[in-house]
C-alpha positions as CSV (number, residue, x, y, z in Angstrom):
1,X,186.6,-22.3,87.5
2,X,189.3,-24.8,88.1
3,X,192.9,-23.6,88.1
4,X,195.9,-25.9,87.6
5,X,199.0,-25.3,89.5
6,X,202.0,-23.9,87.6
7,X,205.4,-23.2,89.2
8,X,203.9,-24.0,92.6
9,X,203.8,-27.7,91.5
10,X,207.6,-28.0,92.1
11,X,207.2,-26.9,95.7
12,X,204.0,-28.7,96.4
13,X,205.3,-31.8,98.0
14,X,207.7,-29.8,100.2
15,X,204.9,-27.5,101.4
16,X,202.5,-30.4,102.1
17,X,204.8,-32.6,104.1
18,X,202.1,-32.4,106.9
19,X,199.8,-34.6,104.7
20,X,200.1,-38.3,105.7
21,X,199.3,-39.9,102.4
22,X,199.6,-43.4,103.8
23,X,197.0,-42.6,106.5
24,X,194.7,-40.9,104.1
25,X,195.1,-43.8,101.7
26,X,194.2,-46.4,104.4
27,X,191.1,-44.4,105.2
28,X,189.9,-44.3,101.6
29,X,190.8,-47.9,101.1
30,X,188.7,-48.9,104.1
31,X,185.7,-47.1,102.6
32,X,186.3,-49.0,99.3
33,X,186.6,-52.4,101.1
34,X,183.4,-51.8,103.0
35,X,181.7,-51.0,99.7
36,X,183.0,-54.2,98.1
37,X,185.6,-52.6,95.9
38,X,188.7,-54.6,96.6
39,X,189.9,-54.4,93.0
40,X,189.0,-52.6,89.8
41,X,189.8,-49.5,87.8
42,X,190.3,-46.4,90.0
43,X,190.5,-42.8,88.7
44,X,192.5,-40.4,91.0
45,X,190.8,-37.2,89.8
46,X,193.0,-34.1,90.2
47,X,195.8,-36.5,91.2
48,X,198.4,-33.7,91.7
49,X,201.9,-35.2,92.1
50,X,200.5,-38.7,92.2
51,X,201.1,-39.7,95.8
52,X,197.7,-41.3,96.2
53,X,197.8,-42.8,92.7
54,X,201.0,-44.6,93.6
55,X,199.5,-45.8,96.9
56,X,196.5,-47.4,95.2
57,X,198.6,-48.9,92.5
58,X,200.6,-50.7,95.2
59,X,197.4,-52.1,96.5
60,X,196.7,-53.7,93.1
61,X,194.1,-51.2,91.6
62,X,194.4,-50.2,88.0
63,X,194.9,-46.5,88.5
64,X,194.3,-43.6,86.1
65,X,195.5,-40.3,87.4
66,X,194.1,-37.1,85.9
67,X,195.1,-33.5,86.5
68,X,194.9,-30.1,84.7
69,X,198.5,-29.2,85.6
70,X,201.2,-30.4,83.3
71,X,203.8,-29.5,86.0
72,X,202.1,-31.6,88.6
73,X,201.9,-34.5,86.2
74,X,205.6,-34.2,85.4
75,X,206.4,-34.8,89.0
76,X,203.9,-37.7,89.1
77,X,205.6,-39.3,86.1
78,X,209.0,-39.0,87.9
79,X,207.5,-40.9,90.9
80,X,206.1,-43.5,88.5
81,X,209.6,-44.0,87.0
82,X,211.1,-44.4,90.5
83,X,208.5,-47.0,91.6
84,X,207.9,-48.8,88.3
85,X,204.1,-48.6,88.8
86,X,201.6,-48.9,85.9
87,X,199.6,-45.7,86.7
88,X,198.3,-44.1,83.5
89,X,198.5,-40.3,83.8
90,X,196.3,-38.0,81.7
91,X,196.3,-34.2,81.5
92,X,192.7,-33.3,81.7
93,X,190.6,-30.7,83.5
94,X,187.9,-32.2,85.7
95,X,185.2,-30.5,83.6
96,X,186.5,-32.3,80.5
97,X,187.1,-35.8,81.9
98,X,187.3,-38.2,79.0
99,X,188.1,-41.9,79.6
100,X,188.5,-44.9,77.4
101,X,185.7,-46.7,79.1
102,X,183.8,-47.0,82.4
103,X,185.5,-47.4,85.8
104,X,184.8,-48.7,89.2
105,X,185.9,-45.9,91.5
106,X,186.5,-42.2,91.2
107,X,188.5,-40.7,94.1
108,X,189.0,-36.9,94.3
109,X,190.9,-35.9,97.4
110,X,192.7,-32.9,99.0
111,X,189.9,-30.3,98.5
112,X,190.3,-30.5,94.7
113,X,186.6,-29.9,94.1
114,X,186.8,-26.7,96.1
115,X,188.9,-25.2,93.3
116,X,185.7,-25.2,91.2
117,X,184.1,-21.9,92.3
118,X,181.2,-21.9,89.9
119,X,178.3,-24.0,91.0
120,X,177.2,-24.9,87.5
121,X,180.7,-26.0,86.6
122,X,180.8,-28.3,89.7
123,X,177.4,-29.8,88.6
124,X,179.0,-30.5,85.3
125,X,181.9,-32.3,86.9
126,X,179.6,-34.5,88.9
127,X,177.6,-35.2,85.7
128,X,180.9,-36.0,83.8
129,X,182.1,-38.4,86.5
130,X,178.7,-40.2,86.5
131,X,179.0,-40.7,82.7
132,X,182.2,-42.8,83.2
133,X,181.1,-44.9,86.2
134,X,179.7,-48.4,86.0
135,X,176.4,-49.0,87.8
136,X,176.9,-49.3,91.6
137,X,180.4,-47.8,91.3
138,X,181.8,-45.4,93.8
139,X,182.6,-41.7,93.9
140,X,184.6,-40.7,97.0
141,X,185.7,-37.1,97.5
142,X,186.6,-34.7,100.2
143,X,185.9,-31.0,100.4
144,X,186.8,-28.2,102.8
145,X,183.8,-27.0,104.8
146,X,182.1,-23.7,105.1
147,X,183.3,-23.6,108.7
148,X,187.0,-23.9,107.6
149,X,186.7,-21.2,105.0
150,X,185.0,-18.8,107.4
151,X,187.0,-19.5,110.5
152,X,190.3,-21.2,109.6
153,X,191.3,-19.8,106.2
154,X,189.3,-16.6,106.2
155,X,191.4,-13.5,105.9
156,X,194.4,-15.2,107.5
157,X,198.0,-15.4,106.3
158,X,200.3,-18.4,106.8
159,X,204.0,-18.6,106.5
160,X,206.1,-21.7,105.6
161,X,209.8,-21.5,106.1
162,X,211.6,-24.6,104.7
163,X,215.2,-25.2,103.7
164,X,214.7,-24.6,100.0
165,X,211.5,-22.7,99.8
166,X,209.8,-19.8,101.7
167,X,206.1,-19.3,101.2
168,X,203.7,-16.6,102.2
169,X,200.1,-17.9,101.8
170,X,197.5,-15.0,101.9
171,X,193.8,-15.6,102.1
172,X,191.0,-13.2,101.4
173,X,187.4,-14.2,102.2
174,X,184.9,-13.2,99.5
175,X,181.2,-13.8,99.1
176,X,179.7,-17.3,98.6
177,X,182.3,-18.7,101.0
178,X,185.0,-18.3,98.4
179,X,188.6,-17.7,99.5
180,X,191.0,-15.9,97.1
181,X,194.5,-17.2,97.7
182,X,197.8,-15.6,96.8
183,X,201.0,-17.5,97.1
184,X,204.4,-15.7,97.2
185,X,207.1,-18.3,96.9
186,X,210.9,-17.9,97.2
187,X,212.9,-20.8,96.0
188,X,216.6,-21.1,96.7
189,X,218.8,-21.3,93.6
190,X,222.0,-23.1,94.6
191,X,223.8,-22.3,91.4
192,X,223.6,-18.5,91.9
193,X,223.2,-18.5,95.7
194,X,220.0,-16.5,95.6
195,X,216.3,-16.9,95.8
196,X,213.9,-16.8,92.9
197,X,210.5,-15.3,93.6
198,X,207.2,-16.2,91.9
199,X,203.5,-15.8,92.6
200,X,200.4,-17.8,92.0
201,X,196.8,-16.9,92.6
202,X,193.7,-19.1,92.7
203,X,190.4,-19.4,94.6
204,X,188.5,-22.1,96.5
205,X,184.8,-22.2,97.3
206,X,183.1,-24.1,100.1
207,X,179.7,-25.6,99.4
208,X,177.1,-26.5,102.0
209,X,176.0,-30.1,102.5
210,X,172.6,-29.2,101.1
211,X,174.2,-27.7,97.9
212,X,176.4,-30.8,97.4
213,X,173.7,-33.3,98.0
214,X,171.4,-31.5,95.5
215,X,174.1,-31.6,92.9
216,X,174.9,-35.2,93.5
217,X,171.2,-36.2,93.3
218,X,170.9,-34.4,89.9
219,X,173.9,-36.3,88.7
220,X,172.2,-39.6,89.7
221,X,174.4,-40.4,92.8
222,X,173.1,-41.8,96.1
223,X,175.0,-40.5,99.1
224,X,176.0,-43.6,101.2
225,X,177.8,-41.7,103.9
226,X,179.4,-38.4,104.9
227,X,182.3,-38.4,107.3
228,X,184.1,-35.7,109.1
229,X,187.9,-35.0,109.2
230,X,188.9,-38.5,108.0
231,X,187.2,-40.3,110.8
232,X,184.3,-42.7,110.6
233,X,181.8,-40.3,112.3
234,X,179.4,-37.7,110.9
235,X,180.5,-34.1,110.4
236,X,180.2,-31.7,113.3
237,X,179.8,-27.9,113.5
238,X,183.6,-27.4,113.6
239,X,184.5,-30.1,111.0
240,X,187.1,-28.8,108.6
241,X,186.9,-31.5,105.9
242,X,184.0,-33.6,104.8
243,X,184.4,-36.9,103.0
244,X,181.5,-38.0,100.7
245,X,180.9,-41.6,99.7
246,X,178.4,-42.0,96.8
247,X,177.2,-44.7,94.5
248,X,176.3,-44.3,90.9
249,X,172.6,-45.3,90.3
250,X,173.1,-46.7,86.8
251,X,175.6,-46.8,83.9
252,X,175.0,-44.1,81.4
253,X,177.8,-45.0,79.0
254,X,176.7,-48.4,77.6
255,X,178.9,-47.9,74.5
256,X,182.0,-47.8,76.7
257,X,181.2,-50.9,78.8
């Protein structure tokens, strides 16, 4: 199932400062340009706090950002107010994607699809995305690999000690390359001079290339390319993130065109 972030949303940007959104945006944009998608309607699926949505809005795309977490979208809306962008944000689970019409690009980044731990549910997400894509439109997504789940995340614990938040990230490796994740967060309360503690739990599942490509084929996608670790080369044995570039074979939603 897919779990939306709750209180963790308010610490998300602070705890992901290592993500270079400009660099990731440029990488995805280059893929779009090579596929002939210089403009159009772009859906940032599971957009989180809207960093990539804002990036592509600046490039002139008509951006729709969707996410299951109201808390994440609240922060995304605050960014929108600061920049004056025209991003449209919708609170929707990926499994229930429902758009006003068809679009040209769906982008799903930062291992969001790994949060769907049921294979049939993930198939349903690919089917749902295909329903709202024009013929020859693009689906671009990244996923954490089986290697990363087994060797990097595994049963390891990570600690993040920042000025305003302290986070203990505990992983437990389960069957089917699923990692159960527990976050213990301590946020500093300036008014009372103390820390507030809260906990969130969720899981992520890694799927093999064979599993993903079978699901994509069933959803009527052609896989154009698969890249490793945000570089324009194929995945290797130790690749931690795969990026899929797919084309929709035909438009299934003629009523929305």
